[in-house]
Residue, then its C-alpha position, 0 to 999 in steps of 0.5 A: m284159274d287152274r289150281e296150280k296157279f292158284e296155289r302159287l299165288v297163295v304161296r306168294a301171298i304168304e311170302d309177301l306178308p310182313e315179318e311181324f305176321l310171318d313170325r306168328l304163323e308158327n304151327v299153322d297149315i295153309v290148306v287149299a281145297d276146291s270147296p268147303t265141306r257141308r260142316q264148314l259151310r254150316h259152321g260159318g252160317l253160309g247158305g247154298n248160294e254163298t261161298l267160303l274164301g277163308l277159314y281158320e279152324g283151331v285154337p286161337q294163338t292167344e288161347r294156346a298154352r305157353t308150354t306143352v306138358w307131356c305125360f307118359l304112363i309107365k307100366 
């Protein structure tokens, strides 16, 4: 399957998610890559003959702060 077709399928799959899940995709990027990096494979504990089909990298939403605090240094 070519990349363009795959990306269209990804968009369609996201659009077809139930509303309760779509509401929780705030501040989430969906990235399509040809292959994972070596670091991602290592971090996932995968060997050379295994592949990575999905990966979340970041702070889980349940562990994010409810508010953002901005600090400015004024000189």
